[in-house]
Structure formats: structure tokens, C-alpha cells
C-alpha positions as CSV (number, residue, x, y, z in Angstrom):
1,M,5.8,-41.2,-10.2
2,T,5.7,-40.4,-6.5
3,G,2.7,-39.7,-4.3
4,T,4.3,-36.7,-2.6
5,A,1.7,-34.1,-1.8
6,T,2.2,-30.5,-2.8
7,L,1.8,-28.1,0.1
8,P,0.9,-24.4,-0.2
9,P,3.8,-22.0,0.2
10,T,4.4,-20.8,3.8
11,D,5.5,-17.3,4.9
12,D,9.0,-18.5,5.3
13,D,9.0,-19.8,1.7
14,N,7.9,-16.4,0.5
15,D,10.6,-14.7,2.5
16,T,13.4,-16.9,1.1
17,G,12.2,-17.2,-2.5
18,A,11.8,-20.9,-2.3
19,D,8.4,-20.9,-3.9
20,T,9.9,-19.5,-7.1
21,G,12.9,-21.8,-7.2
22,A,15.2,-18.8,-7.0
23,P,18.2,-18.9,-4.7
24,A,17.3,-17.9,-1.2
25,T,18.2,-14.4,-0.2
26,R,18.2,-12.4,3.0
27,R,14.7,-12.2,4.6
28,S,12.8,-9.4,3.0
29,R,11.7,-7.9,6.3
30,E,15.3,-7.9,7.8
31,V,16.5,-4.3,8.5
32,D,19.9,-3.5,6.9
33,N,21.6,-1.2,9.4
34,R,24.9,-0.7,7.5
35,G,24.1,2.7,6.1
36,A,22.8,4.0,9.4
37,Y,25.8,2.6,11.4
38,A,28.2,4.2,8.9
39,G,26.5,7.6,9.2
40,F,26.5,7.5,13.0
41,A,30.1,6.4,13.0
42,L,31.1,9.5,11.0
43,A,29.0,11.7,13.2
44,H,30.9,10.4,16.3
45,L,34.3,10.4,14.8
46,L,34.1,13.7,13.0
47,G,31.7,15.6,15.2
48,H,32.9,14.6,18.7
49,G,36.4,14.2,17.5
50,A,36.5,17.8,16.2
51,A,34.9,19.0,19.5
52,A,37.5,17.2,21.5
53,A,40.5,18.4,19.4
54,S,39.3,22.1,19.4
55,H,38.6,22.4,23.2
56,G,40.4,22.2,26.4
57,D,43.4,24.0,27.9
58,T,45.7,23.1,25.0
59,P,43.5,22.5,21.9
60,L,45.0,20.5,19.1
61,L,43.1,22.3,16.4
62,G,41.8,25.9,16.0
63,L,38.3,25.3,14.6
64,P,35.3,27.5,14.4
65,E,32.8,26.9,17.3
66,W,30.1,25.9,14.8
67,L,32.1,23.3,12.9
68,P,32.0,20.4,15.3
69,T,28.3,20.8,15.8
70,A,27.7,21.0,12.1
71,L,29.8,17.8,11.5
72,L,27.9,16.0,14.3
73,G,24.5,17.2,13.0
74,A,25.2,16.2,9.4
75,G,26.3,12.7,10.4
76,L,23.3,12.3,12.7
77,V,20.8,13.4,10.1
78,T,22.4,11.1,7.5
79,G,22.3,8.2,9.9
80,I,18.6,8.9,10.8
81,V,17.5,9.2,7.2
82,L,19.3,6.0,6.2
83,A,17.9,4.2,9.3
84,T,14.4,5.3,8.5
85,R,14.7,4.2,4.8
86,A,16.0,0.8,5.9
87,A,13.1,0.3,8.4
88,L,10.5,1.4,5.8
89,R,11.9,-0.9,3.2
90,A,11.9,-3.8,5.6
91,Q,8.2,-3.2,6.4
92,R,7.0,-3.7,2.8
93,G,4.7,-6.6,2.8
94,A,5.0,-7.2,6.5
95,P,2.0,-8.3,8.6
96,A,0.1,-5.7,10.5
97,P,1.6,-6.5,13.9
98,E,5.1,-6.0,12.6
99,V,4.2,-2.7,10.9
100,L,2.7,-1.5,14.2
101,S,5.8,-2.4,16.1
102,G,7.9,-0.4,13.6
103,K,5.6,2.6,14.0
104,L,5.8,2.4,17.8
105,L,9.6,2.2,17.7
106,G,9.7,5.2,15.4
107,T,7.5,7.2,17.7
108,A,9.7,6.2,20.7
109,W,12.6,8.1,19.1
110,I,10.6,11.3,19.0
111,A,9.3,10.9,22.5
112,A,12.7,10.0,23.9
113,F,14.5,13.0,22.4
114,T,11.7,15.3,23.4
115,A,12.0,14.1,27.0
116,L,15.8,14.5,26.8
117,A,15.5,18.1,25.5
118,L,13.0,19.0,28.3
119,A,15.3,17.4,30.9
120,I,18.5,19.1,29.8
121,T,16.8,22.5,29.3
122,G,15.1,22.3,32.7
123,L,18.2,21.2,34.5
124,T,20.5,23.8,33.1
125,S,17.9,26.5,33.6
126,V,17.3,25.6,37.3
127,L,21.0,25.3,38.0
128,D,21.7,28.5,35.9
129,A,24.5,26.5,34.2
130,P,23.9,26.6,30.4
131,E,27.5,25.4,29.8
132,L,26.4,22.0,31.0
133,Q,24.5,21.5,27.8
134,S,27.8,20.9,25.9
135,V,28.3,17.8,28.0
136,L,24.7,16.7,28.7
137,W,23.6,16.7,25.1
138,P,26.3,14.4,23.7
139,A,26.2,12.0,26.6
140,G,22.4,12.1,27.0
141,S,22.0,11.4,23.3
142,G,24.2,8.4,23.5
143,I,22.3,7.1,26.5
144,V,18.9,7.6,24.8
145,V,20.1,6.0,21.5
146,G,21.6,3.1,23.4
147,L,18.4,2.4,25.2
148,L,16.3,2.7,22.0
149,Y,18.7,0.2,20.3
150,L,18.1,-2.2,23.3
151,A,14.4,-2.0,22.6
152,E,14.8,-2.4,18.8
153,G,17.2,-5.3,19.2
154,A,14.9,-7.1,21.5
155,V,11.9,-6.6,19.2
156,R,13.7,-7.6,16.0
157,R,15.8,-10.3,17.7
158,N,18.9,-8.7,16.5
159,V,21.7,-9.4,19.0
160,L,24.2,-7.1,17.3
161,H,21.8,-4.1,17.5
162,Y,21.1,-5.0,21.1
163,G,24.8,-5.3,22.0
164,L,25.6,-2.0,20.4
165,G,22.8,-0.4,22.5
166,V,24.3,-1.8,25.7
167,W,27.7,-0.4,24.7
168,L,26.4,3.0,23.7
169,A,24.3,3.4,26.9
170,L,27.1,2.4,29.3
171,T,30.0,4.3,27.6
172,S,27.9,7.5,27.2
173,A,26.9,7.4,30.9
174,A,30.5,6.8,31.9
175,A,31.7,9.8,29.8
176,L,30.0,12.0,32.4
177,F,32.7,11.1,34.9
178,L,35.3,12.8,32.7
179,E,36.3,16.4,32.7
180,A,36.1,18.4,29.4
181,P,37.2,17.6,26.7
182,G,37.3,14.0,28.0
183,P,33.6,13.2,27.2
184,S,34.1,14.2,23.6
185,W,37.2,12.1,23.3
186,S,35.4,9.2,24.9
187,L,32.3,9.5,22.7
188,A,34.4,9.8,19.5
189,A,36.5,6.8,20.3
190,A,34.0,4.5,22.1
191,G,31.0,5.5,20.1
192,G,32.6,6.0,16.7
193,G,34.7,2.9,17.0
194,A,31.7,0.8,18.0
195,Y,29.6,2.0,15.1
196,A,32.4,1.4,12.7
197,L,32.8,-2.2,14.0
198,A,29.1,-2.7,13.9
199,T,29.0,-1.7,10.2
200,V,31.4,-4.6,9.5
201,L,29.6,-7.0,11.7
202,E,26.3,-6.1,10.2
203,A,27.5,-7.1,6.8
204,R,28.5,-10.5,8.2
205,R,25.2,-10.8,10.0
206,L,23.2,-10.2,6.8
207,R,25.3,-12.7,4.9
208,S,24.7,-15.3,7.6
209,L,20.9,-14.9,6.9
210,E,21.5,-16.0,3.3
211,G,21.3,-19.7,2.7
212,P,20.9,-22.4,0.1
213,A,17.6,-22.6,-1.6
214,H,15.1,-25.1,-0.3
215,T,15.0,-28.3,-2.4
């Protein structure tokens, strides 16, 4: 017999399943962003892609005016719902400070897009240029989402999420230098491609969090 003392399980043990002797799995409070990334990828590729292909001096496709917006909206709603579900699932059993951080981040999305709506509405109204909304909304949304991802990545210590935020913020801002339908092409390629790549990298990131059970 040995004299090794038995210590009480720690939070890390509870997260990895070591206290039950089961194989360690991904940390229970880790947010799985794959569904949200895939939804946002489709929103960019289909929504912005359709807008780019159906506008300009020589449009590639003759699409109804409502269709690109509907495709973009459907993808964004899908991504937001999946992101919310993933965040809520990750908060189950989390300590109060982590739950509070999650709630504050969720409120930040509402505040940021409300501010964006006020800014775009006020700017286009003062300039009497309502046509600018077709450029300011897609680019502004990309900038806002990118900055929110920066905050979420920093809070969650998720380098992939942080890096995606940097890319979205910069490419969305740079799209404003292009003439229509250039911004839509840019957002479809740079935004949709980045989300698609992030979906693949997210799967690798989550697998990297899985390790052998503690012995």
C-alpha cells in the first residue's frame, strides 16, 4: 500500500472528466463556434455574392432586388441563433463572473448594432443620400462584428476568434474604398472565405483542447 493522499477534485478536473475516470473531453465551458461561422459564411457568400452579381453596369445575374437581402438576412439570423445557443450551452455550470461576462458581451451586440443603425440613418438623412445605405450597412456591419469578435476573443482567450475579428474589421473598412459593386464582391470573398476557413480551423481548435485523461 502507498501513502498517497487523495485530494478533492479541482475545477479543471471537473471540466475534463478526470474525477470520473472518463476520457477527457473538450472543456465544458468552451464555446463551439462552428455552426455560427458556417451560417455567417453562407450569409456572406450567398447574400453579398448575389448582391454583387446582380448590380453594376453589367450585372452577371438578373435577380429580384429583395433576393440578396433575403439571403443575407437568412444567413445572419441562422448564424446569430447558432452563436447564441453555443454561448448559452457553454455557460451551463459556469461561475458567476463568467456568466456575467457572457451577458455583457451579448448586450454589447445589441448596443453596437443600435448605434450603427442610428449612425447610418442620421448620416444618410443629413446628406440626403439614402443610396449610401446599400454600402454603409454591409461594411458597417462587418466592422462592428469584427470589433465585437475582438472583444469576445480577448475575454475567452480564443486567438482564432480574435484573428477573425481583426480580418473582418479591416477588410470591411477597406471595402468602402471600392466603387459599387466592389464592396459586395469584397465582402463576399474576404468575409465569406474567412468564415469558411474559420469553420475548419475551429474544428481543429476544439480537437486540440481534447487530451488524454489524467492518471
